[in-house]
N, C-alpha and C positions, 0 to 999 in steps of 0.2 A: 360661550357660543355653543359648546357641545350640548348644554342643557336645552338651549333654544332649538337646535336641530332635532333633538330627541322629542321635543314637544311637537314639532312640525310633522314628525313621522309617526304620530300616534295612530293607533288602530282605527281603521275606517269602519264606521258603523252603518247598519242598514237604514233605509228610509222608513220613517214612521210619521204619519200625518194623523192629527186628531181633530175632531170637530168638523161640522159642516161649514165649509168656507172659512175655517180658522185654524188656530193652533200653531204649534211650532213643528218644524221638520228637522230631523237629524239627518245630515247629508252624507254623500260619499266623501266630501271633505269633512272638516271638523267644526265648521261654523254653523250655528243655528240661525235660521232666517224665518221671518214671519210670513205666513201664507194667509193672513187674515183677510176677510172680506173680498175673496177672489171671485170674480164673475167670468163666465164664458161669454162669447160674443158671436153673433151671426149677422153678416152684412145683409141688409134689406134694400130693396130697390127704392130709391128716393126720387125727388124731382130732378129735372134737367137744369138745375141751378145750384149754387153754393148756399147752403143753409146757415144762417147766423143766429136765428132765434126761434125757440118753440113757445107756443102759447096753447095750453090745454083748453079745449072746448068740449065739454061733456066727455065722451069716450074717444073723441078725435083730437088731433093735434094740428094747430095752425102753424105753418112754417113760413118765416120771413127770410129773404136773402137777396141775392143778385146773380145775374148771369155773367158770362165771360166779358161782356161789354160794360159791366157794372150797372146795368139797368135793374131797377128794383123788381122783385118778384114775390108773389104770395101764393101758397098752395095749402091744401089740407090733406093730412095723412090719416088713414084709417088703420090702426094696428090690427084689428080683427081680420080684415081682408088683405092687408099689406099693400093697399092701393093708394096712389097719390093723384090728386086732381089739382091742376093749377088754375088760378083765377085768370079771367080774360083781361081784366084791368083796362077796360075800354077807354077810360078817361085819360090814360097815359098817351093815347094816340094824339091828343091835342098838343103835346109838347113839341117845341120847335127851338130854333136858335134864339129866338126872341122871348118865347114863352116857356118858362121853366116850371116843371111840376115835380114836387117831392112828396114822398109818403111820410106823413107826420105820425102815423100809427095804424096798426091793424089789431083788431080785438074781436072777441066772441060776441055774438048777438043772442037774444033770447030764443030765436027760432033754431038754434043749434048751428047756425052758419057763422058768418063773420062780416065785419064792416071794415072798409079801408078809407081812411081819412087822407085827402090830398091837400097840399098847399100849392096853389097855382099863382105865379107871380111873374111880372116883367120888371126889367131894370134898365135904367138909362146909361149913357156912356160914362157917367161918373159912378157907376155901380150903386146907384140909389134906387130903391124900390118905387116904381111908378104906379103899379096896380097890383092888387092881390085879391084872392078869394079862396074859400075853403069849400071842399066838395066831398061828399060821402057816397061810396058805392056799397050796396048791400047784396050779399050772396047768401044762398041757402046752404044746407049741410052738404050738398053735392057740388058746391062752388058754381052754381048757376046764378047769373046776375038777375036779381029780382027787383031792383029799384035803385034810384039815385036821387040826391037832393043837395041843394046849395045851403050851407049853414054859415055863410059869411056873416050875416046879420047877427046871429047869436054869439059868434066868437069875437067879433070886433077886430079893428085894425091894429090895436096895440097889444094883442095877445102874444105871449112868448112862452111856449110850453113844449114838453117832450115826454117821452116814456108814457104813452097813453095806454090805459088798460080799462077793462070793464069788470064789474062784479056780477053775481048771479041775478041781481035784481034789475039790471039794466042801467045802473049808475055808471058814468064815465069819470075816470080820475086822470088828471094830468099834472105832472110836475111843472112848476113854473119858476122863473127867476126874474129879477128886475135888474136894471143897469147898475144899481148900487149894491148888488150882491145879495139881496133878500131872497130867501127860499120859501116857497109855499106850494100847496096842492089845491087845485080847484076841483070841485065836485060838480058834474054837469049831468043833464038828462040826455036821453038818446039822440036829441037834436043839437046837443052841445050848448044848450042854454045853461048859463051858470046858475047853480043852486046855492053855492056858497064857497067859502075859502077856509082851508085848514092851515092856520099859521104854524110854522115849525121853527123853533130856535135851533138852527143848524148852520154849520160852516158849508156843508155840501149835502144835497140829497142825491142818493146814488141809484136806488132801484125801487120800483113799485111792482107788487105782484099780488095775485089773488090765491089764497090757500084753497084746499080741497073743499072746505065748508063755505066758501064764498067770502070770507073775511079778507079785507085788503090790508096789506102790510107795507110799510115803508122802511127802508134802511138808508143810512147815511153816516155823517160824522158831525159831532158837535163842535162847538167853538174851541174846546180843549184838545181836539184831535182824537177823542175817544169815539167808540161805536155808538150810534144812535139807531134804535130799533123799536118799532111799535106798530100797533094796529089803529086803523082809522074807523071812526063811527060816522057814517054819512048823514045821520040825522042830527047829531049834536055838533058835527064838524070839529071833532076833537081827536087828538092823538094820544093814545095810552101806551106808554113805554112798556115793553115786555123784557123781563130779565131772564136770560137763558144761560145756564152754567155751561161753560165750554164753547160758547159761540165764538167762532174765529173772528179776529179783528178785521181781516180783509178776506174777501172771497170774490169770485168772478161772476157768479150768477145765483139766482134763486129759482125755485120751481115749486109748484103746488104739490102737496103731500099725497100719500097713498098709504093704505094699511094703517099702521100705528103712528104715523107721522103727519103732523099738520102741514109741514112743508120741508123742503130740503134746501141746503146751500151747497155749492160746489166750488172748489178751487183747483189748483194745479196738482194737488195730491189725492183728493178724494171727494166723494159725495157724503154729506153728513145729514142725518135725519134730526128734525127738531120736533119735540113734543112740548107745546106751550103750557099745558096743564101741569106737567111734571117739571117743566123748566129745564129740560135736558137737551143736550146735543151730542150725538154719537156717530162715529164713522159707520157708514153702511156699505160703501163700495170704495175699494182702494184701486186707483188707476193703474199703478205699476203692477200690482198683483193680478190685475185683470188685462194685462198685455197692451196697455196704452200709455202714452205720455199725456199727462193732464195739460201740458202746454198747448196741445193741439185741439182741445175740446172747445167747440164753438157754442154748443147748447145741450141741455139735458132735459128730458121730460120723464116723470115717473109713470109707470104702468102698474096695474094691479098685480099682486103676487110677487112683490119684491123684485120687479123687473124695471129696466130703464131703457129709454130710447135715447141714443146719443148721436150727435152730429160731430164728426171729426174732420178738421181741416187736413189737407195734405201738407207735405213738408214746406211747400212754398206759400201756403195760406191762400191759394188761388181757387181751389175747389174743395168740396167736402163729400164725405160718404156717411151713410146712415147705418147704425149698428143697434141691434136689439140685444140687450145684455140680461143674463139671469144668473143667479147664484149657483155656484158649482156644488154638485152633490158630494156627499161623503165618499161614496163608492168611486166617483171619478177621481177624487183626490188621492185615494189609496193606491190607485193603479198608475200613478205618475212617477217618473224618475225626475228628480229635482237637482238642478245644477245651481250652485250659489255664486253670486257676483257681488263683491264688496266695493264700495266707493265712498270717499269722503263726502263728495257731492255728486249728484247725477247730472249728466248732460241730457237735454231733451232729445238730441239725436241718438244717443246711446239707448235711452229708454224706448224710443220709437223703434229702433232696430231690433231690440230684444222682443218687443211686442209683436212685430211682424214675424220674427222667427218662431216665437211661441205659437202664434196662430196657425202656422204651417204644420204643426206637429200635435198629435193627439196624446202622445205618451211622454214627451220630453218637455221640461219647462226650465227656463232660466229665471231665477228669483233674485231680485236685487235687494241688498241691504245697504241703505243710504245712512251712513253714520251721522250725517248732519241732522237727520230727522229725530235723532235721539238727544240732540242738544237743545236745552231750554235756557233762556235768559242768560246767555253767555255773550260778553262783549266781544270776545274773539272766538267766534263760533268755529272758524277753521281749525284753530289750535285745539279747541275742545273736541272736535270730531277726530282730529289726529290722535289725541290722547286715548280716545275710546278704541280706535283702530289698533294702536300700538299695544294696548292692554290685551286685546284679543289675540294679536299675533304672538306676543311673548308667552301667552298661556296656551298656545297651540290651537287656537280657533282660527283656521285658515280657510278662505273661500276657494272654490274651484277656479274662478276668474277674479282677478284683482285689477281694478282700475288704478293706474299708477299716478294719476294726476295729483300733485300735492305731496306725494310720498318721497322719501329719500330712496329713490329707485336703486341707485348704485349700492347702497348698504344692503338692501334685501337681495339684490342680484349676487353680491359677494357671498351671501349665506346659502346660495343654491335654492332659493325659493321658487324660481321661475324656470319654465321649460324653454329650450332653444327652439324657436319656431322654424328655423332652417331645417331641422331634422324632420319636422312634420311636412314641410314643403317637399323635401327630397323623397319622402316615402309616399307621396301622393301623385300618381301618374296623371291625374286630371288637372293638376295645378301647373301653370306655366308662368314663371316669374317674368318672362318677357312681355306679358300682358299688362305689366304694371311699371310704374316709375321705380326702377330698381335702386336708383340713387336715394330715393326716399327711404326704402328699406335700410340701405347702408347707413343713412344718417341716424337711424335709431339703434344701431349696433352698440353693444358694450362688450369689450374684450372679444371682439370678432364673433359674437353671438347675437342673434336677434331674439331678445327675451321680452319684448313688448311690441305691440302693433298699433299703428295709427291708421285711420281709414279715410282721412281727408287732410288737407293742409292749406295754410295760407303762406304767403311769402313775405318775409320782412327783410328789408335791406335799406341802405343809405343811398339816396339818389341825389345827383347834383348836375348842373349844366356842364357839358363837356368842355366848354371854353375855360372853365376854372379848374377842372380836375383831370383833364385828359380823358383817355378812353380805356383805362385799365380797371378791371374788376379784380377784387381780391388783393387788398393792399396790406402791408405789414403795419404794426403800430408805429414804427419809425416813419414810414411813408405817410401815414395819417397825420402825424405831428408836423411833417414837412408841409402838407397841404394847409393845415391850420396856421402855420407861421406865415404862409404866403396869401392868406385870405385878404382880399382887397380892403382898403380903408372904407369904413362906413358899412361893411357887410358883417353880420354876425355869423357864427358857425351854424347855429340853429336860431329860429325866430324867437323873439321875446325871451332871450336867454338869461338865466341866472346861473350862479356858480354850481348850484346843486342840480339844476335840470340838465346842464351840459354833461355833468358826470353821470347822471342817471341815464341819459339817452345813450351813452356809450356802454354802461355796465348792463343795464336791463335788456338791451338788444341781444346781447349774447355774452354772458359772463365767461362762457367757455373759452373766450380769447385769452383769459388769464388763469383759468382753472383746468387742470388735467385730472378728471375724475378716475380715469383708468389707473394712473400711477399715484393718485392721491397727492398731487403736488400743485403748486401755484407759482406764478411769476409776476408778483406785484412790485417787487423791489428792483425795477428796471429803470433805466434812464427815461424811456418813453412814458411810463406811467407817472414817474415823478414830474416830468415836464407837463403831462396832462393835468395833474393837480395844480401846478403853477399857473397854467393857462386858465383853469377854472377860477382861480382866486382873483383874476383880473375882471371878472364879470360881477354884476351887482348882486347883493345879497337877496335871499328869497323874499324878504319883507320890504324890498325897495318900493313896491307898490302897495297902497292901502286898499287891498282887495275888498274888504268889508264895506268900505265907504264909496266904492265905485258905483256910479249910477248907470243906467242903461246906455247912455251915450258913451261913457267911458268904456264899457264892455264892448260895444259895437266897434269902437275905434281899435280896441285891443285885438279883437278877433279878426277884424279886417286887415290889420297890419300883418298878422300871422298868416292868414290865408293868401294874401297877395305878395308875400315876401319873396317867393321864387320868381314870379313874373317881374317883380320890381327890382330884383337883384339886391335885396336887403338882407337875405339869408342864403347861406351856401348849401347846407345839407337838409334834405327832407327825409325824415324817418318814414319811408314808403312801405305801407302795409297794403298788400295786394291780395284781395280775397275772392276776386272773380275776374274773368277776362275783361269786362268793360272797364274795370278800374285802371288798367294800364293806359287806356285811351284817355281817361280823365286826368291821369297823372301827367302824361306827356303833352297832350293838347291843351289841357286846362291849367293845372298847377304851374307847369313850366312854359306855357305859352307857345308851344310848338317848337322850341329850340331843341337842339340835340342834347340828349340826356345820357349820362353814364350811371349804371348801377354799380357804384363803387363797392358797396357792401360794408359790413363792419370790419374793423381791423382784425386780421387773423394771422396766426402763425402756422396754420395747417396748410401743408403743401398741396397745391392744386385747387384750393378753395376759392370760390368767387366772392366770399364774404357774406353772401346771402344766407338766410337760415329758414328752414321750414318751421312753421308753428302749427301744432295740432290741437284740435278741440279737446281730444282726450286720447290716451293710449291705454290698452288693456293687456294683461299678461295671463298666462295659464299657470296655475300652481303645479309644481313638480310632484305634489302628493295627490293630485286629483286622479280618480279612476275614470274620468270622463274626457280624457284628453282628445280622443278622436272625435267625439261628439262636439266638443268645444271648437275644434278645428273646422268642423262643418259650419258652425256659427260664424267663425272668422271669414270663411270663404263666402258665405252669404253676404256679409257686410262689404266684401270686396267685389261682389258680382255687379254686372251692369244693372241688373234690376234695382239694386239698392243705390249704387253709386250715381245712377242717372237722376235720382231724386234729391241729391245734395244741393243745398242752397247756401250761398255765402261761404263756400269752401270749394277748393279744387278737388276733384276725384283723384284717387290713386290709380284707378283703372284707366288705362290709356284710351280705350274706346269711348268711355264716358267723358273723359277730358276732351277728346276730339268732338264729341257731340255738343258739349258746352261751348266750344269755340265756334262751331258751325251755327248754333243758335244765336250767338252774340253777333256774328257777321250778318245774319239774315234779319235781325231785328232793326227795322227802319221806322219805328214809331217816332213821330215828329218830336215829341217831348224829349227824346233821348239825344237830340242834337244840342241840347243846352246844358250848361254847367254853371253852378253858382259859387262865386267867391266873394265873401263879404256881402255887399249889397248889389254886386254886379251880376247880371245875367250874360253869360258868354256863350256864343254859338261856337261849338267845337266840332260839329259834324258827327259822323258815325265812325266806329272802330274800323281799322284797316287790316288787311292781311299782313302787311309789314309789321304792324304793332303786335299782332298775334304771334308772328314768327319770332319776334324779339322776346316776347314773354316765354314762349316754349323753349327757346334756346337758353334763356336764363334759368328757368326751372331745371333744365337738364344739367346745368353747371353747379347746382347747389350740392354740397356734400355734408352739411351739418344741420341738425335740428337744434332749435333754440334751447339753451340750457339756462335755467333760472333757479337760484337757490335763495330762499328768503333769509336764511341764517347768514350766508355770505354777504348779502346786501345790507343786512343790519350791521355787520362788522364794518363794512366800508363806510356806511353812513355815520356811525359813531365816531370813527377815527377822523374822517374828513371834516366833521363838524368841529372837532378840536383844532384841526389845522386852520379852518376858516376863522375860528375865534382867536387865533394867534397863540394857542397853547403849545404847539409843536410845529416844526418846519415840515416841508414836503417830503424830505428824505426820511425823517423820523416816522412820518405818517405811513409812507410806503412800507417801511420795515415792520411797523406794528401790524399793518394789514397782512403782510406776508406771514408774520409769526402766528397771528390768531387764526387766519384762514387755514394755514398749514396744519395747525393743531386740530382744528375742526375736521379737516379732511382725513387726518390719520385716525381720528376716533370713529369715523364712519366706515373705514375700510375693513 
C-alpha cells in the first residue's frame, strides 16, 4: 500500500499540448488524456422551432423540424449571413380533424430553393384510409412560395416510401418497402413520376443522402446483420457497394462532405470523414473534446474550412439550439489549463454538464477520459475498462476528477485517494448546505466524510398495500420475514416470482442491509437470512417457464399478470422506482388502484432508516493530489446550481428550489393524455397528480438515509452459493455460512 501511495503522490508536471486540435496533454494530475479533434463552438440564431434534420442545398442548409405543438416546420439557413427564413407551408392550412396532412419529405430543387412533399389523407371510424393525395409546394432560395402541384397521379395509391432526397440533376430518390419486408429504392423525376427501381438485397435500409459531388449513397444492413453501404447510379438503376476501412457499424446520421471528404457520418462519440477514393474513414470532430454530449446531437452539416453546423437538443429533447463549430488553434490550446476526469463509462448528463461548464470558460477545460472507449472486442467490456483504470491507478496515473461508478469506492477511499468535500463546503461562504437535501449528502458519506458527490437521484423502495403490511416504514429483516410468513394464500411476495428473482429483488435493492463497508463486516449467517433462503426455495425454479418458446400471446399474458398484480392482489410487494414526481401518482392511483399504500422500504438494520434508498446516475470525487481542487469545486457548484438542476429530466434535483419547481410543473400540467395510465392492455383513467401525493413523496424523500449499495463481486458470491443450495448440494445454514465467510474475506481484502 505504501508503494501505491507513493505513486499517487508523484510530482505534478506542467501542462503541455501538442498539435493543432490534437496531441496528448500532461496534466496537473498524473493522467494523460487525449485532446484530439477538439472544436470550439459559437451559438448562432436558429429558427423558432426544434431542428431535427439538415439538408445541404448549395451553400445554404435546409432545416426540418417541429414547433412546441409538434407541427412540422421547414426553414433555410444561410451560413454566410447567419439568417434563417421559415417556409410559409400554406398547404398545411388545409389540415383539420378529419383531413390529416403529413410531410413526406423536403429536398433541394435545381433553382437553389426547396420542395416540400405533402401526404393528404382522410380516415374512417375504423382507421382505414378513405381518400389520399400527394401535393408539392416549391420555394425559391429565399423561401418564397413560387408554385405548387398535385402529383397524386404520378405516385399512385399503393406507394409506400420514406426518406426522400434529390441529387444535383433533379432526380428524386425514395426508400420504399412492401408488406412482405422487401426493401427497394425508387428513382423519380421532379414531378415524382417513376423512372425505375433499384432493387437492394437488404434486411433494412437506413439512410439515403447526397454527397458533395451529387452522388447518392444508401446505407443499411444486409441479411446477415452486417453493414450495407453503396452508391446509386440513376441511369443503370444499380447499387455499387463501397468498401471503407474503419467505417462504423452503427451511426446516427450522414451528411454531405466538404474539403477532403466525400461525406461524413456521425454517432454519439464523433464525426468521421469518409474518402471513397482512398477507402478511409477517420475521426474529424470528437464531441466530448468539443464540449458536447453526442447523445443530444439531432443533426450535423459540413461547412467549408473544416467547420460544422450542429443542432443540439436540450436535456428534455423538447427544443434545440444551433452551433457553428470550428477546429481550435494551436495557440488556443497552449493557453488552456486542463483538468482531467476519468470514468469507466460516461453518462450523457455528466458529459453535457462538463460541456456547459467548459463553454463558460476561455482558460479552463475539463477533459474526460472514457476507459470504455479504449476497449475493443471484449465480451465483458465493463471488466476490461476496470482493468485499464486499475492499471493506471496502480502506476500512479490519477485524474483530477474520478467518476466512482463501477469502482470499489471504499477501497480507494481507505487509501486516501479522495478529498473530503465537507471541507470545501465549509471553506466556501457562498455555499449553503440548507439549499440542498442534506440527507442525500449524508447518504453518500463514508466514515463520516463526503468523498463523492451525486447531483441527482431516484428513489427505490418496496411498496405494498397498507391493509397487508400496516403503515410502518423501515422494517428489520425479522419484521420482513414476519410479513412474508403472513402473506395471504394465493398472493406472491413479488409478481411472477422464481426462487432467484425473489432473492435478487432483496439483495440488489440494497446489499447494504447485510454488508457494512465501513467496518468491513457482513451479517449473512443470521436466522432471518437463513429463513429468506428457505422461503426462496419454495418458489419455482428459474426455468419453470419455457421463455424461448413463448409466443406473443404468452408474453402478453405474462406481462399483464405482472402489471395488474397489485390491483388484483396477486402480489404483495412492488419494487417501486420513482424517478420523477408524476411517477408517485401513477404508482398510487394506477398500480395500486387508489388504495392506501405504505412505502415499507428494504429490510434495514440502520437505526432511523425508512428503508428507502437513493440511487444516483453517477457520483464523482476530487483527487487528493489535484492542484485544481478549488476550480473543480466551482464545477461541482455549477452542477448543483438551479441553472443546471432545473434542466434535469427523469431524475430528482438535489437543489431544493429546483425540486420545488419540478413539483410545481407536475401539478400544473393538465394535458389530457396525462390522465390515463396503461396496465397490460387496459387504459385506466387516473386523473392528475395531487398536492397530497406530492407531500407524501417529499416527506418520504426527507426520511431516506441511505444510498443504494451494489457490489458485483458480492452478488456473484451470493449467486454461486445459492445455486448450490437450490440444487440440493448444501442446506440453507451451510449456504449462509459460506456466503458469510467468502464475503467477509472479500471485504477484508478491500479494506
